[in-house]
C-alpha positions as CSV (number, residue, x, y, z in Angstrom):
1,M,-42.3,2.0,56.8
2,K,-40.2,-0.2,54.6
3,K,-36.6,1.0,54.4
4,N,-34.6,0.7,51.2
5,K,-31.2,-0.8,52.0
6,H,-27.9,0.2,50.5
7,M,-28.8,2.7,47.8
8,N,-26.3,4.4,45.5
9,I,-26.8,8.1,45.9
10,A,-25.7,11.0,43.7
11,L,-25.1,14.3,45.6
12,I,-25.9,17.3,43.4
13,G,-24.3,20.1,45.5
14,Y,-21.5,19.3,47.9
15,G,-21.5,22.3,50.3
16,K,-22.2,22.1,54.0
17,M,-25.6,20.4,53.4
18,G,-24.2,17.9,50.9
19,K,-21.4,16.9,53.3
20,A,-23.9,16.5,56.2
21,I,-26.1,14.3,53.9
22,E,-23.0,12.2,52.9
23,T,-22.2,11.5,56.6
24,V,-25.7,10.4,57.4
25,A,-26.1,8.3,54.2
26,L,-22.8,6.5,54.8
27,E,-23.8,5.8,58.5
28,K,-27.0,4.2,57.1
29,G,-25.0,1.9,54.8
30,H,-25.6,3.8,51.5
31,Q,-22.9,4.6,49.0
32,I,-22.2,8.0,47.4
33,V,-21.4,7.3,43.8
34,L,-21.3,10.8,42.5
35,K,-20.6,14.3,44.0
36,I,-21.3,17.3,41.8
37,D,-20.2,20.8,42.7
38,I,-19.3,24.0,40.8
39,D,-15.8,22.6,40.1
40,N,-16.9,19.4,38.3
41,A,-20.2,20.3,36.7
42,A,-19.2,18.4,33.5
43,D,-19.3,15.2,35.5
44,F,-23.1,15.6,35.8
45,N,-23.8,13.4,32.8
46,Q,-25.7,10.3,31.8
47,E,-22.8,7.9,32.3
48,N,-22.1,9.0,35.8
49,I,-25.6,9.6,37.1
50,S,-26.8,6.2,35.8
51,K,-24.7,4.6,38.6
52,A,-27.1,6.2,41.1
53,D,-30.5,5.0,42.3
54,V,-31.5,8.4,43.5
55,A,-30.1,12.0,43.4
56,I,-30.2,14.5,46.3
57,E,-30.1,18.1,45.1
58,F,-29.0,20.9,47.5
59,T,-27.5,23.8,45.6
60,G,-29.1,27.3,45.3
61,P,-32.0,29.2,43.8
62,H,-30.2,29.8,40.5
63,S,-29.2,26.2,39.7
64,A,-31.9,24.1,41.3
65,F,-34.4,24.0,38.5
66,E,-31.9,23.1,35.9
67,N,-30.4,20.4,38.1
68,V,-33.9,18.9,38.9
69,M,-34.9,18.9,35.2
70,K,-31.6,17.2,34.2
71,C,-32.1,14.4,36.8
72,L,-35.6,13.9,35.5
73,E,-34.4,13.9,31.9
74,L,-31.7,11.3,32.7
75,G,-34.3,9.1,34.5
76,I,-33.0,9.5,38.1
77,P,-35.5,10.0,41.0
78,V,-34.6,13.4,42.6
79,V,-34.9,14.7,46.2
80,C,-34.6,18.5,46.1
81,G,-34.0,20.7,49.1
82,S,-33.0,23.9,47.3
83,T,-35.4,26.9,47.9
84,G,-36.1,30.0,46.0
85,W,-37.0,28.4,42.7
86,L,-40.7,27.5,43.2
87,D,-41.8,29.9,40.4
88,K,-40.7,27.0,38.1
89,F,-42.0,24.2,40.3
90,E,-45.1,23.5,38.1
91,T,-42.9,23.2,35.0
92,A,-40.8,20.6,36.9
93,T,-43.8,18.6,38.1
94,N,-45.3,18.6,34.6
95,Y,-42.0,17.3,33.2
96,C,-41.7,14.7,35.9
97,Q,-45.2,13.3,35.1
98,E,-44.4,13.4,31.4
99,K,-41.2,11.4,32.0
100,K,-42.9,9.1,34.5
101,G,-40.2,10.1,36.9
102,A,-40.0,10.8,40.7
103,L,-39.6,14.2,42.4
104,L,-39.7,14.9,46.1
105,Y,-39.4,18.5,47.1
106,A,-39.5,20.0,50.6
107,S,-38.7,23.5,51.8
108,N,-37.2,21.7,54.9
109,Y,-36.3,18.1,55.4
110,S,-36.1,18.2,59.2
111,I,-38.6,15.8,60.8
112,G,-39.0,18.4,63.6
113,V,-39.8,21.2,61.2
114,N,-42.4,19.0,59.4
115,L,-44.1,18.4,62.7
116,F,-43.8,22.1,63.4
117,F,-45.7,22.8,60.1
118,E,-48.6,20.7,61.4
119,I,-48.5,22.6,64.8
120,N,-48.4,25.9,62.9
121,K,-51.5,25.0,60.9
122,Y,-53.3,24.0,64.1
123,V,-52.4,27.1,66.0
124,A,-53.3,29.4,63.1
125,Q,-56.8,27.7,62.9
126,L,-57.3,28.2,66.7
127,M,-56.3,31.9,66.4
128,S,-58.4,32.6,63.3
129,T,-61.4,33.7,65.3
130,H,-59.5,35.9,67.7
131,K,-59.0,39.1,65.8
132,E,-57.5,40.9,68.8
133,Y,-54.2,39.1,68.1
134,N,-51.8,40.3,65.4
135,V,-49.4,37.7,64.0
136,V,-45.8,38.3,62.9
137,M,-43.0,36.0,61.9
138,E,-39.2,36.0,62.3
139,E,-36.6,33.7,60.8
140,I,-32.9,33.6,61.6
141,H,-30.3,31.8,59.4
142,H,-26.5,31.9,58.9
143,T,-25.1,34.6,56.7
144,Q,-24.4,32.2,53.8
145,K,-28.2,31.7,53.3
146,K,-28.8,33.1,49.8
147,D,-32.6,33.6,49.8
148,A,-34.8,35.6,52.2
149,P,-37.2,34.8,53.6
150,S,-36.3,31.2,53.9
151,G,-38.4,28.6,52.1
152,T,-39.4,27.2,55.5
153,A,-40.7,30.7,56.5
154,I,-42.7,31.0,53.2
155,T,-44.3,27.6,53.9
156,L,-45.2,28.7,57.5
157,A,-46.5,32.1,56.2
158,E,-48.7,30.4,53.6
159,Q,-50.2,28.2,56.2
160,V,-51.0,31.2,58.4
161,L,-52.5,33.1,55.4
162,A,-54.7,30.2,54.7
163,A,-56.2,30.4,58.2
164,I,-56.1,34.1,59.2
165,Q,-58.4,35.8,56.9
166,Q,-57.5,39.4,57.7
167,K,-53.9,38.8,56.5
168,K,-53.8,39.0,52.7
169,Q,-50.1,38.6,51.8
170,W,-46.7,38.2,53.5
171,V,-44.0,40.9,53.2
172,N,-40.3,40.5,54.0
173,E,-40.2,43.6,56.3
174,A,-41.8,45.0,59.3
175,S,-45.2,46.4,58.3
176,N,-47.9,48.2,60.2
177,H,-50.5,47.5,57.5
178,P,-53.1,45.2,59.0
179,E,-53.4,43.0,55.8
180,D,-49.6,42.3,55.8
181,L,-48.0,39.3,57.5
182,S,-44.5,40.5,58.3
183,I,-41.6,38.1,58.0
184,I,-38.5,39.6,59.6
185,S,-35.3,37.9,58.2
186,K,-32.1,38.0,60.2
187,R,-28.7,36.6,59.1
188,I,-26.5,35.7,62.0
189,D,-23.7,33.1,62.3
190,P,-23.6,30.3,63.1
191,A,-27.5,29.9,63.3
192,P,-28.6,26.8,61.2
193,G,-32.2,28.1,61.5
194,T,-34.8,29.5,63.9
195,H,-38.5,30.2,63.0
196,T,-40.9,32.0,65.2
197,I,-44.6,32.7,64.8
198,K,-45.8,35.2,67.4
199,Y,-49.4,36.2,68.1
200,T,-49.6,39.5,70.1
201,S,-52.6,41.2,71.8
202,A,-52.9,44.0,74.4
203,V,-53.1,41.4,77.2
204,D,-50.7,38.6,76.2
205,D,-48.5,37.0,73.6
206,I,-48.5,33.4,72.3
207,E,-45.6,32.1,70.2
208,I,-44.3,28.9,68.7
209,I,-40.6,28.5,67.9
210,H,-38.6,25.9,66.1
211,T,-34.8,26.1,66.6
212,A,-32.4,23.8,64.7
213,H,-29.2,23.0,66.6
214,N,-27.3,21.7,63.6
215,R,-27.7,20.3,60.1
216,V,-28.1,16.7,61.2
217,G,-31.9,16.9,61.3
218,F,-32.1,18.3,57.8
219,A,-29.6,15.7,56.4
220,G,-31.4,12.8,58.2
221,G,-34.7,13.8,56.7
222,A,-33.2,14.1,53.2
223,V,-31.8,10.6,53.4
224,L,-35.1,9.3,54.7
225,A,-36.8,11.0,51.7
226,A,-34.3,9.3,49.3
227,E,-35.1,6.0,50.8
228,F,-38.8,6.7,50.4
229,I,-38.7,7.8,46.8
230,H,-36.4,4.9,45.6
231,G,-38.4,2.8,43.1
232,K,-41.4,5.1,43.0
233,Q,-43.0,7.4,40.4
234,G,-44.8,10.7,41.0
235,I,-44.6,14.0,43.0
236,F,-44.0,13.7,46.7
237,S,-43.4,15.8,49.8
238,M,-42.3,15.1,53.4
239,K,-45.9,14.6,54.3
240,E,-45.9,11.3,52.5
241,V,-42.5,10.4,53.9
242,L,-43.6,10.9,57.5
243,G,-47.2,9.8,57.0
244,L,-48.6,13.1,58.2
């Protein structure tokens, strides 16, 4: 894969994730030309953002859509990692196409998690004919995580629902209803993120688990996504970045 060298990056959101992305980006020789957070929202304007080749947006469910739309409006390719706003995703993609812009969204930028998504789909397909197994999910994140279940858990759940016909919808609680796929959300510090999919029968259990040790994996994937989207038009995901 061709790597883009020395990009100018705007960080929209300068929390723990933004700072981790900054570290990785600088290590790879990129420059951070703009950092936007709650305290300096007024700096998110045409003059400042025009210095950037690409924006990386990691804020929260309430501001993500507006930030993405603003980047597209101002003509800057945007990599978005905020979750909890996907009810407006179609509006954003339509606007992106209208503006001939570039938008890359992922519920999780970790390369390991994106491989885990592929493993999850494969396991769910294998288990689909074995109705003696019930499937449940669990996700654990740090206490500052604003949405539950996590965007990653929802992606995993939708993959399971696509394969396991007896499950009709996911619910964010423990449920005994056979058509419910339970997602148990726990908020424990300092956990960056653990996702478990467990198949249980009377005779045995099968489970797959992804555990993040830190934020470096997410940050590295986000910078890789920014390198990928630079100079492109269209709607992308980590599948294209990783060639999955």
